[in-house]
N, C-alpha and C positions, 0 to 999 in steps of 0.2 A: 504494500500500500504506500502511496506517495504522501508527502507532506501536504497538508491543507494550506492553501494560499492565505487564508484568513489568519493562520497562526504564525505567519512569517512577519518579521519586523526588520526595518531597515537599519543597517550599520555600515561603518566605513572601515576598510582594511588599509593599513599603511605598510607597504613593503619595506623591508630593511635594505638600505643601500650600502652600509659599511660604517666604519668608524672615522670620525674627523677630529682634528685637534681642537680642544675647547678654547673658547675666547671669553674673557671676563667683560664687564661693563665698559672698561676703558679701552678695549680692543687689544689687550695683551693676551698672549697665549698662556694658558694655565698649566700646560703639560699633562693634562688629563684628557684622554680620548673619550669622546661622547658619540653615541649612536646617531646615525642620520637616517631619516625615513623619507620615502618618496611621496608622491602625490596620492591622496586618499582615493580609493576605488570603492564605489558604492555597491553593496550586495544586499540580498534579503535572505534571512534564515530564521530558524526557530531557536531562540535563546531561552534556556531553562530559567526557572526561578532560582534564587540563591540556594545553594546546598552545601553539603560538607559532611554529612553523616556517613559513617562507615558503611552502612547498607547501600548508599547511593554512590559509592566510589566509582569513578568513570574509568580510570586507567591504573589501578593498583593503589596501594597505600602510600607510595612515595610521591605521587603527583599531587601538588596543591592546586586547587581550582575553586572558583566561586560560582561559575556558570558553565553550562555545556551548550555549545553552538552546534546545531545540526543543519546541514545543507543537503539538498537533494541532488546535487551534482558533484560526485566525488572527483571530477577532473579539474575543479577550480584550484588555481595555484595559490593556496594559502599555506604559509610556512611558519614554523615555530619561531623564526627570527623576527616576524612582523608584530604589529599591534592592531588591536581592534578598538575603534571609537564607537561607543554606544551610550545613548542617554547622557551625553556630556561628560562621560568618564572614559578613562583610558584603561585597557585591559592587556596584560601580557598573554601571549599564547603559550601555554605550558605543554600542550600535546596536540598533535594532529594525527588522526587515525582514519584513513579512507577505507571504505568497505565497498561491496559490489554496487550498492545504490545510494549510499549516504556518506558524507564527510562529517566526522565528529571532531570537534575542536574544544579542548578544555581551556577555559579562560580564568585568569586571576586578576582581580582588580588591583591596579597599581596604587601603592601608597608610598610614603617616604621610607618605610621599612623594607619594601621588596622591589624597589626600582629596577634598574638594569644591573644590579650587583652580581648576579650569577649568570649573566648572558655569556654564551660561548658561541662565537661565530663558527659556522660549519667548516670554514677553510682552515681552522686551527688544528684539525686532526683530533678534536675532542678534548684538548687540554683545557682544563678549567682552573681558575685560580681561586683558592679558598680565601677565607678572611685572614689567614696567617701568611698568605703569599705563596703557599705551597701549590704545586701543580700536580695534576694527575688526570688520567683519562676517566676514572670513575667506573670503567668497565670491569676491571679485575683488580683485586687487592695487590699491592706491591709486595713482592717476596723479599725478605731480607737477604742481603748479599752474604754468601758464605765466606769466611776468612780464608785467605790463601794459605795452604800448608807450606811451611818452610822447606826449601830444597835440602835434601840430604847430601852431605859432602861425599864425593866419590873416594873410596879408599881402596888400597891394594891389599 
């Protein structure tokens, strides 16, 4: 069954263009890279009511989201690096899951606490920087390096 047109609401998608060097109010470079987004593209989709209960988890327990966006065209180019503007608020895309007939997108409302601090560009090979400055792919735990055994002297 397809989505009803009357249940769809308009929103705008901002595609991610890359990182640019930040500039302060005086026009001086800050040394901090900031994300740059493209021109908003208008779409319509079914956006759920706010949720977060364990019973309604969309994509596992580790994905944080406040709304789920459903679109009846799984071929639409919406990526996890973009943003959604809806009802005057900005939402991070935390997960994009296409299926045979539907594109499901998990959204998290942006606040001062969860801005772009954990954003990982896809070109970086999955390297993310944590709050302590450590990097890691997050895919598999790092194994501790084994100490090298000292070479035994050759004797006659």
